[in-house]
BALOBA-1460 file (C-alpha; in Angstrom, 3 decimals):
// residues 249
<rec num="1" residu="m" x="0.999" y="48.472" z="4.560"/>
<rec num="2" residu="n" x="-1.358" y="46.832" z="7.051"/>
<rec num="3" residu="v" x="-4.377" y="45.111" z="5.531"/>
<rec num="4" residu="v" x="-7.564" y="43.310" z="6.528"/>
<rec num="5" residu="f" x="-10.371" y="41.668" z="4.558"/>
<rec num="6" residu="l" x="-13.643" y="40.475" z="6.070"/>
<rec num="7" residu="t" x="-16.895" y="39.095" z="4.642"/>
<rec num="8" residu="d" x="-20.117" y="38.048" z="6.363"/>
<rec num="9" residu="k" x="-23.372" y="36.694" z="4.925"/>
<rec num="10" residu="g" x="-25.412" y="38.987" z="7.153"/>
<rec num="11" residu="k" x="-28.485" y="38.086" z="9.183"/>
<rec num="12" residu="v" x="-31.016" y="37.362" z="6.411"/>
<rec num="13" residu="r" x="-29.374" y="35.872" z="3.313"/>
<rec num="14" residu="l" x="-28.845" y="32.099" z="3.181"/>
<rec num="15" residu="h" x="-25.757" y="32.391" z="0.959"/>
<rec num="16" residu="n" x="-22.869" y="34.828" z="0.687"/>
<rec num="17" residu="e" x="-22.615" y="36.016" z="-2.933"/>
<rec num="18" residu="d" x="-19.906" y="38.555" z="-2.072"/>
<rec num="19" residu="n" x="-16.260" y="37.775" z="-2.704"/>
<rec num="20" residu="g" x="-12.916" y="39.542" z="-2.651"/>
<rec num="21" residu="g" x="-9.638" y="39.686" z="-0.827"/>
<rec num="22" residu="i" x="-6.305" y="41.471" z="-0.556"/>
<rec num="23" residu="f" x="-3.542" y="40.066" z="-2.732"/>
<rec num="24" residu="t" x="0.100" y="40.992" z="-3.337"/>
<rec num="25" residu="n" x="2.135" y="41.171" z="-6.536"/>
<rec num="26" residu="k" x="5.803" y="40.179" z="-6.894"/>
<rec num="27" residu="e" x="6.843" y="43.480" z="-5.299"/>
<rec num="28" residu="g" x="4.512" y="42.979" z="-2.319"/>
<rec num="29" residu="q" x="2.142" y="45.770" z="-3.377"/>
<rec num="30" residu="p" x="-1.472" y="45.109" z="-2.298"/>
<rec num="31" residu="l" x="-4.503" y="44.832" z="-4.549"/>
<rec num="32" residu="a" x="-7.770" y="45.025" z="-2.584"/>
<rec num="33" residu="v" x="-10.927" y="43.646" z="-4.232"/>
<rec num="34" residu="v" x="-14.613" y="43.575" z="-3.251"/>
<rec num="35" residu="a" x="-17.136" y="41.949" z="-5.616"/>
<rec num="36" residu="d" x="-20.879" y="41.713" z="-4.890"/>
<rec num="37" residu="g" x="-22.475" y="39.046" z="-7.086"/>
<rec num="38" residu="m" x="-26.053" y="39.078" z="-8.364"/>
<rec num="39" residu="g" x="-28.608" y="37.260" z="-10.476"/>
<rec num="40" residu="g" x="-28.696" y="34.010" z="-12.389"/>
<rec num="41" residu="h" x="-30.553" y="31.914" z="-9.800"/>
<rec num="42" residu="r" x="-27.902" y="31.929" z="-7.087"/>
<rec num="43" residu="a" x="-25.112" y="32.338" z="-9.663"/>
<rec num="44" residu="g" x="-24.039" y="35.692" z="-8.245"/>
<rec num="45" residu="d" x="-21.442" y="33.876" z="-6.174"/>
<rec num="46" residu="v" x="-20.056" y="32.359" z="-9.399"/>
<rec num="47" residu="a" x="-19.618" y="35.804" z="-10.989"/>
<rec num="48" residu="s" x="-17.989" y="37.377" z="-7.929"/>
<rec num="49" residu="e" x="-15.716" y="34.380" z="-7.360"/>
<rec num="50" residu="m" x="-14.637" y="34.223" z="-11.018"/>
<rec num="51" residu="t" x="-13.820" y="37.931" z="-10.971"/>
<rec num="52" residu="t" x="-11.905" y="37.777" z="-7.700"/>
<rec num="53" residu="n" x="-9.926" y="34.685" z="-8.694"/>
<rec num="54" residu="f" x="-8.942" y="36.129" z="-12.090"/>
<rec num="55" residu="l" x="-7.761" y="39.436" z="-10.600"/>
<rec num="56" residu="r" x="-5.821" y="37.584" z="-7.878"/>
<rec num="57" residu="e" x="-4.098" y="35.260" z="-10.356"/>
<rec num="58" residu="e" x="-3.136" y="38.126" z="-12.653"/>
<rec num="59" residu="w" x="-1.933" y="40.355" z="-9.797"/>
<rec num="60" residu="e" x="0.249" y="37.665" z="-8.239"/>
<rec num="61" residu="k" x="2.309" y="37.414" z="-11.433"/>
<rec num="62" residu="t" x="2.562" y="41.190" z="-11.935"/>
<rec num="63" residu="e" x="5.845" y="43.070" z="-11.443"/>
<rec num="64" residu="k" x="6.169" y="46.347" z="-9.522"/>
<rec num="65" residu="i" x="3.717" y="49.102" z="-10.458"/>
<rec num="66" residu="e" x="5.657" y="52.352" z="-10.745"/>
<rec num="67" residu="t" x="3.142" y="54.931" z="-12.027"/>
<rec num="68" residu="a" x="-0.548" y="55.763" z="-11.828"/>
<rec num="69" residu="e" x="-0.775" y="55.244" z="-15.586"/>
<rec num="70" residu="e" x="0.501" y="51.677" z="-15.187"/>
<rec num="71" residu="a" x="-1.989" y="51.020" z="-12.383"/>
<rec num="72" residu="e" x="-4.946" y="52.401" z="-14.330"/>
<rec num="73" residu="e" x="-3.970" y="50.440" z="-17.441"/>
<rec num="74" residu="w" x="-3.612" y="47.220" z="-15.424"/>
<rec num="75" residu="l" x="-7.052" y="47.643" z="-13.877"/>
<rec num="76" residu="r" x="-8.728" y="48.580" z="-17.162"/>
<rec num="77" residu="t" x="-7.187" y="45.634" z="-19.013"/>
<rec num="78" residu="k" x="-7.851" y="43.009" z="-16.331"/>
<rec num="79" residu="v" x="-11.389" y="44.138" z="-15.494"/>
<rec num="80" residu="v" x="-12.334" y="44.107" z="-19.190"/>
<rec num="81" residu="e" x="-10.885" y="40.604" z="-19.555"/>
<rec num="82" residu="s" x="-12.747" y="39.459" z="-16.440"/>
<rec num="83" residu="n" x="-15.979" y="40.858" z="-17.890"/>
<rec num="84" residu="k" x="-15.462" y="38.825" z="-21.063"/>
<rec num="85" residu="r" x="-14.890" y="35.652" z="-19.057"/>
<rec num="86" residu="v" x="-17.941" y="36.062" z="-16.829"/>
<rec num="87" residu="f" x="-20.184" y="37.006" z="-19.763"/>
<rec num="88" residu="a" x="-18.997" y="34.032" z="-21.823"/>
<rec num="89" residu="y" x="-19.513" y="31.649" z="-18.895"/>
<rec num="90" residu="s" x="-23.074" y="32.911" z="-18.369"/>
<rec num="91" residu="k" x="-23.849" y="32.238" z="-22.056"/>
<rec num="92" residu="q" x="-22.385" y="28.726" z="-21.921"/>
<rec num="93" residu="n" x="-24.145" y="27.740" z="-18.671"/>
<rec num="94" residu="t" x="-27.904" y="28.340" z="-18.699"/>
<rec num="95" residu="e" x="-28.177" y="28.205" z="-14.902"/>
<rec num="96" residu="c" x="-25.892" y="31.264" z="-14.795"/>
<rec num="97" residu="e" x="-27.730" y="33.317" z="-17.410"/>
<rec num="98" residu="g" x="-27.968" y="36.967" z="-16.407"/>
<rec num="99" residu="m" x="-25.429" y="36.747" z="-13.598"/>
<rec num="100" residu="g" x="-23.061" y="39.593" z="-12.890"/>
<rec num="101" residu="t" x="-21.139" y="41.314" z="-10.133"/>
<rec num="102" residu="t" x="-20.134" y="44.721" z="-8.920"/>
<rec num="103" residu="v" x="-16.431" y="45.236" z="-8.440"/>
<rec num="104" residu="v" x="-14.274" y="47.786" z="-6.692"/>
<rec num="105" residu="a" x="-10.536" y="47.185" z="-6.838"/>
<rec num="106" residu="a" x="-7.662" y="49.271" z="-5.507"/>
<rec num="107" residu="i" x="-3.937" y="49.060" z="-6.243"/>
<rec num="108" residu="c" x="-1.941" y="50.599" z="-3.382"/>
<rec num="109" residu="t" x="1.669" y="51.777" z="-3.648"/>
<rec num="110" residu="n" x="3.908" y="53.907" z="-1.448"/>
<rec num="111" residu="l" x="2.968" y="57.004" z="-3.474"/>
<rec num="112" residu="f" x="-0.605" y="56.549" z="-4.680"/>
<rec num="113" residu="a" x="-3.713" y="54.387" z="-4.725"/>
<rec num="114" residu="t" x="-5.624" y="53.680" z="-7.936"/>
<rec num="115" residu="l" x="-9.224" y="52.471" z="-7.897"/>
<rec num="116" residu="a" x="-11.525" y="50.987" z="-10.522"/>
<rec num="117" residu="n" x="-15.224" y="50.389" z="-9.921"/>
<rec num="118" residu="i" x="-18.360" y="49.103" z="-11.602"/>
<rec num="119" residu="g" x="-21.719" y="49.086" z="-9.812"/>
<rec num="120" residu="d" x="-22.441" y="50.267" z="-6.273"/>
<rec num="121" residu="s" x="-19.629" y="48.764" z="-4.225"/>
<rec num="122" residu="r" x="-17.661" y="51.726" z="-2.921"/>
<rec num="123" residu="g" x="-14.209" y="53.068" z="-2.158"/>
<rec num="124" residu="y" x="-13.370" y="55.657" z="0.506"/>
<rec num="125" residu="i" x="-10.244" y="57.413" z="1.784"/>
<rec num="126" residu="l" x="-9.556" y="58.616" z="5.324"/>
<rec num="127" residu="n" x="-6.668" y="61.082" z="5.441"/>
<rec num="128" residu="e" x="-5.697" y="64.456" z="6.890"/>
<rec num="129" residu="l" x="-8.505" y="66.076" z="4.879"/>
<rec num="130" residu="g" x="-11.157" y="63.846" z="6.437"/>
<rec num="131" residu="f" x="-13.294" y="60.983" z="5.150"/>
<rec num="132" residu="q" x="-14.327" y="61.007" z="1.486"/>
<rec num="133" residu="q" x="-16.100" y="58.684" z="-0.945"/>
<rec num="134" residu="l" x="-13.885" y="58.136" z="-3.989"/>
<rec num="135" residu="t" x="-16.243" y="56.126" z="-6.201"/>
<rec num="136" residu="e" x="-19.596" y="56.946" z="-7.746"/>
<rec num="137" residu="d" x="-22.480" y="54.460" z="-7.663"/>
<rec num="138" residu="h" x="-23.609" y="53.242" z="-11.081"/>
<rec num="139" residu="s" x="-27.215" y="52.987" z="-9.966"/>
<rec num="140" residu="l" x="-30.619" y="54.288" z="-11.024"/>
<rec num="141" residu="v" x="-31.091" y="56.112" z="-7.739"/>
<rec num="142" residu="n" x="-27.735" y="57.899" z="-8.017"/>
<rec num="143" residu="e" x="-28.679" y="59.095" z="-11.504"/>
<rec num="144" residu="l" x="-31.945" y="60.477" z="-10.085"/>
<rec num="145" residu="v" x="-29.942" y="62.330" z="-7.424"/>
<rec num="146" residu="k" x="-27.454" y="63.691" z="-9.991"/>
<rec num="147" residu="t" x="-30.256" y="65.004" z="-12.220"/>
<rec num="148" residu="g" x="-32.060" y="66.616" z="-9.284"/>
<rec num="149" residu="q" x="-35.144" y="64.399" z="-9.437"/>
<rec num="150" residu="i" x="-34.757" y="63.190" z="-5.850"/>
<rec num="151" residu="s" x="-32.697" y="64.311" z="-2.859"/>
<rec num="152" residu="k" x="-29.786" y="62.375" z="-1.367"/>
<rec num="153" residu="e" x="-31.979" y="61.744" z="1.681"/>
<rec num="154" residu="d" x="-34.781" y="60.314" z="-0.513"/>
<rec num="155" residu="a" x="-32.240" y="58.026" z="-2.171"/>
<rec num="156" residu="e" x="-31.496" y="56.254" z="1.114"/>
<rec num="157" residu="h" x="-34.971" y="54.703" z="1.197"/>
<rec num="158" residu="h" x="-35.928" y="54.651" z="-2.490"/>
<rec num="159" residu="p" x="-37.786" y="51.435" z="-3.520"/>
<rec num="160" residu="r" x="-35.488" y="50.983" z="-6.541"/>
<rec num="161" residu="k" x="-32.288" y="51.597" z="-4.595"/>
<rec num="162" residu="n" x="-30.762" y="48.290" z="-5.727"/>
<rec num="163" residu="v" x="-31.228" y="48.797" z="-9.478"/>
<rec num="164" residu="l" x="-27.795" y="48.983" z="-11.120"/>
<rec num="165" residu="l" x="-27.011" y="50.677" z="-14.426"/>
<rec num="166" residu="r" x="-23.662" y="48.913" z="-14.749"/>
<rec num="167" residu="a" x="-22.353" y="45.530" z="-13.617"/>
<rec num="168" residu="l" x="-19.490" y="43.256" z="-14.629"/>
<rec num="169" residu="g" x="-20.443" y="40.238" z="-16.737"/>
<rec num="170" residu="t" x="-23.982" y="41.189" z="-17.756"/>
<rec num="171" residu="e" x="-23.026" y="42.674" z="-21.148"/>
<rec num="172" residu="e" x="-20.370" y="41.885" z="-23.729"/>
<rec num="173" residu="t" x="-18.600" y="45.186" z="-23.037"/>
<rec num="174" residu="v" x="-18.295" y="47.137" z="-19.814"/>
<rec num="175" residu="v" x="-17.427" y="50.686" z="-18.782"/>
<rec num="176" residu="m" x="-15.622" y="51.324" z="-15.505"/>
<rec num="177" residu="d" x="-14.490" y="54.395" z="-13.607"/>
<rec num="178" residu="t" x="-10.855" y="54.783" z="-12.541"/>
<rec num="179" residu="k" x="-9.387" y="57.248" z="-10.076"/>
<rec num="180" residu="t" x="-5.922" y="57.819" z="-8.600"/>
<rec num="181" residu="i" x="-5.246" y="59.621" z="-5.321"/>
<rec num="182" residu="t" x="-2.179" y="60.345" z="-3.221"/>
<rec num="183" residu="f" x="-1.666" y="57.659" z="-0.566"/>
<rec num="184" residu="e" x="0.503" y="58.628" z="2.404"/>
<rec num="185" residu="a" x="1.536" y="57.341" z="5.834"/>
<rec num="186" residu="g" x="-1.434" y="57.395" z="8.212"/>
<rec num="187" residu="d" x="-4.056" y="57.141" z="5.452"/>
<rec num="188" residu="y" x="-6.742" y="54.444" z="5.312"/>
<rec num="189" residu="l" x="-8.198" y="53.148" z="2.055"/>
<rec num="190" residu="f" x="-11.562" y="51.480" z="2.673"/>
<rec num="191" residu="i" x="-13.662" y="49.524" z="0.145"/>
<rec num="192" residu="c" x="-16.951" y="47.723" z="0.780"/>
<rec num="193" residu="s" x="-20.098" y="46.213" z="-0.699"/>
<rec num="194" residu="d" x="-23.469" y="47.959" z="-0.381"/>
<rec num="195" residu="g" x="-24.396" y="45.542" z="2.395"/>
<rec num="196" residu="l" x="-22.145" y="47.698" z="4.558"/>
<rec num="197" residu="s" x="-22.549" y="51.173" z="3.037"/>
<rec num="198" residu="n" x="-26.375" y="50.882" z="3.161"/>
<rec num="199" residu="k" x="-26.271" y="50.158" z="6.891"/>
<rec num="200" residu="v" x="-23.308" y="52.165" z="8.227"/>
<rec num="201" residu="n" x="-23.144" y="55.892" z="7.489"/>
<rec num="202" residu="e" x="-19.969" y="57.808" z="6.706"/>
<rec num="203" residu="e" x="-19.741" y="59.372" z="10.169"/>
<rec num="204" residu="e" x="-19.804" y="55.896" z="11.733"/>
<rec num="205" residu="m" x="-17.237" y="54.572" z="9.251"/>
<rec num="206" residu="q" x="-14.890" y="57.449" z="10.044"/>
<rec num="207" residu="r" x="-15.379" y="57.065" z="13.801"/>
<rec num="208" residu="i" x="-14.579" y="53.340" z="13.713"/>
<rec num="209" residu="l" x="-11.544" y="53.742" z="11.447"/>
<rec num="210" residu="n" x="-10.204" y="56.433" z="13.796"/>
<rec num="211" residu="h" x="-10.584" y="54.161" z="16.831"/>
<rec num="212" residu="n" x="-7.567" y="52.802" z="18.636"/>
<rec num="213" residu="g" x="-7.180" y="49.087" z="18.027"/>
<rec num="214" residu="s" x="-6.116" y="46.694" z="15.316"/>
<rec num="215" residu="l" x="-7.470" y="46.594" z="11.784"/>
<rec num="216" residu="d" x="-9.113" y="43.268" z="12.640"/>
<rec num="217" residu="e" x="-11.030" y="44.966" z="15.459"/>
<rec num="218" residu="k" x="-12.084" y="47.875" z="13.225"/>
<rec num="219" residu="a" x="-13.302" y="45.485" z="10.507"/>
<rec num="220" residu="a" x="-15.240" y="43.376" z="12.997"/>
<rec num="221" residu="e" x="-16.880" y="46.473" z="14.508"/>
<rec num="222" residu="l" x="-18.014" y="47.672" z="11.070"/>
<rec num="223" residu="v" x="-19.565" y="44.290" z="10.227"/>
<rec num="224" residu="t" x="-21.212" y="44.048" z="13.646"/>
<rec num="225" residu="l" x="-22.776" y="47.487" z="13.228"/>
<rec num="226" residu="a" x="-24.120" y="46.620" z="9.750"/>
<rec num="227" residu="n" x="-25.722" y="43.494" z="11.221"/>
<rec num="228" residu="q" x="-27.137" y="45.412" z="14.180"/>
<rec num="229" residu="n" x="-28.741" y="47.824" z="11.723"/>
<rec num="230" residu="g" x="-30.532" y="45.011" z="9.890"/>
<rec num="231" residu="g" x="-27.933" y="42.912" z="8.085"/>
<rec num="232" residu="e" x="-30.320" y="42.152" z="5.224"/>
<rec num="233" residu="d" x="-27.500" y="41.794" z="2.704"/>
<rec num="234" residu="n" x="-24.056" y="40.196" z="2.553"/>
<rec num="235" residu="i" x="-21.403" y="42.451" z="4.101"/>
<rec num="236" residu="t" x="-17.844" y="42.676" z="2.745"/>
<rec num="237" residu="l" x="-14.986" y="45.094" z="3.345"/>
<rec num="238" residu="a" x="-11.264" y="45.582" z="2.897"/>
<rec num="239" residu="i" x="-9.035" y="48.114" z="4.658"/>
<rec num="240" residu="v" x="-5.511" y="49.091" z="3.630"/>
<rec num="241" residu="e" x="-3.636" y="51.225" z="6.158"/>
<rec num="242" residu="y" x="-0.496" y="53.007" z="4.993"/>
<rec num="243" residu="s" x="1.790" y="52.433" z="7.956"/>
<rec num="244" residu="d" x="5.478" y="51.881" z="8.553"/>
<rec num="245" residu="i" x="4.560" y="49.594" z="11.453"/>
<rec num="246" residu="v" x="3.789" y="46.025" z="10.453"/>
<rec num="247" residu="e" x="1.082" y="44.175" z="12.379"/>
<rec num="248" residu="g" x="2.333" y="40.805" z="11.246"/>
<rec num="249" residu="r" x="-0.403" y="40.227" z="8.683"/>
């Protein structure tokens, strides 16, 4: 596996409330995480950092994941525990009241990739079938699209585009989506915060991922394009490439 993680505060925000990374368990299997923090008077960075750090610590002491069921159970258990921790911290620290974070996390093995997500940070796959979004946004605007009240095109510029229906840490309990897909040589798994997906369309994502060049160059080009298109939000991404050739990362 070749991997890259990159985060940028964008051109407008004073602080970067995104967090994440790519971590390995005892077997060397990667876990990619992107968390986009929000709320609580600049406490969004606390929520996203707490979530990322907890998932990293737990993953680093995890043995080999053999099956999709094991991967889904690991993600469900650890994300629920992270939600409890963030929620409890927000109740104990008034300056963090109301904070929360999106999260998209992906466990990658030599046979499959398993994703869990809450909020509007996204996961995509690029494989022989093309480029496809794997996650579903837990947002008001996406619900309006699903129920036929607005079109997908209207959703792109809707004034309430940023209203989330689910986030980690804002409630005592949380519901997440999980999904497992086949992961094969030559495939790219791509996860990102909405600071990227709101500014770079799927055709551009696919074009950049298909470019010749290193993963570092692809990641930098994606962030640059998001900033060129406005960069109003923090921008975070992780790419996992299933390859037998190691780039030395």
